[in-house]
C-alpha positions, 0 to 999 in steps of 0.5 A: 685286503678287506678292513675289519669293518668292511668285513663286518659289513659284508658278513651282515650282508650275507646273513640277511640275504640268505634268509630272504633267498630260502623265503623266495623258494615256497613263494615261487612254488605256490605260483608255480602250483597256481599257475599249473592248476590255472593250466589244469583248469584251462586244459580241462576246458579245452578237451571237455569242448572237444568231447561234448561238441562231438557228443552233440554231433554223435546225438544229432546225427550229423555224422555215423557214431563210428565217424565221431568215435574214431574222431575223438579217437584222432582228436584228443591226443593233438588237442591235448598235446596242444594244451602242454604250453599251458603248464610250466617247467617245473617237474610237477607240471607233467603230473598237473597235464597228466591229471587232465586226461587222468580225470577224464579217463576216471569219468569214463571208467565210472561210466563203463562200470555203470556207476555213472548214467552217461548215455552220451559218453557210451554212444560216443565211445562204444561200438555196439552200445555197451557201456562195458566197452569202456573198461576196455579200449578207452580205458587203455587210450586214456592209461597211455595219454597219462602214462606218456605225459607223465613219463615224457612230457614235451619230449619228441618220443611221448609226442610221437607215440601219442601220435601213433596212438591217435593219428596212426591207429585212427588212420589205419581203421579208418582206410582199413575199413574203405580199402582192406577189404581184399588184401588181409595180412595173413597173420591178422585177418582183421587187419590189412595192408591198406590200413598198416600202409595208412598206419604209418604214413599218419604216425609218421606224419604227426610225429613229425609234425609233433616234433616241429612244434617242440622244436618251434617251442624250445622243448627239442634241441632237434628239428623233424628233419634231423629225427625224420629216419628214426621217426619213420622207423618208429612208426614202422615198428609201431605200425607192426605192433598195431598188426598183431592179432591183439585186439583192444590192447593195440593201443598200448602195444602200437605207441609203446613199441614206437617209444621203444624204437625211439629210445634205440634210435634217437636216445636223449 
C-alpha cells in the first residue's frame, strides 16, 4: 500500500519526468539530422575523390577512355556502399544516403542537357563524346542507386542488386568484348555467352561480398553462406535480363530482376 504522502511524491515525480522525455525527442532528432548531415558531406567527398581521380586518369590518357568509363561504372556502387556505415539508424538516414548519388546524378543530367559545361564529365562517362549520352545510361545508373538506397538501405537485396548493376554489368562488358567476339547470343547479337557468364560470376561474387559485410556490420541476420543459393539464382536471373536486346535500360532491368528474385527466394 502507498501512503497519501508517498502517492503525491510519486505523481509529482512522474509529472516532472514526462516533459523531460518529451523535450529529449526533438534534441535526439536534431542530433540525428546533424550526424546524417555530416555523413552526407563525408560520403559526397568520398565519391567526389573517386570521380575526380578517374577524370585525372582519363585526361592524362593513362588508360583508354573505355576503361576509365567502365571502371567508374564498376567502382561507384561498391564505394558508395562502403559509405553507408557513416549514416545513422533513423528512417531518414536512407534519404540522406540516397541524396549523395542523387546530387551527383543531377549534376551529370545538367551536363548532359548542356546547362553545365563539363568536358571532363562527358569524356569520362560517354562512349562517343556526345554529352547527351549522360541523359541515358548514366542517368538511369544513378537513378537505380538512389532507388535501391531509399527502398532497401542496408538490406541484402539492395546490396546484391547494386552489385549486379556494377560488378555484373561491368564485367559482362569487359569480358564480352575480350572473349565474346565469336559466340554471340542467338536472341541478342550484341551480347555473348562469355559476357553473360562473367555477369553471373561477378554479380554472385559481389553480392556474396556485400552480404558478408552487412552481416559483419550487424545489418543482416543471415550470413552470406546462408543466402548463397538465392544470390546465385538472382545473379542468373539478372544475367538473363541483361542479355536481352534492350540497350541503355539494362541498367534498370538487371538490378530489378535481381531484387525481384531475391524477394521471391529469400523474403525478409
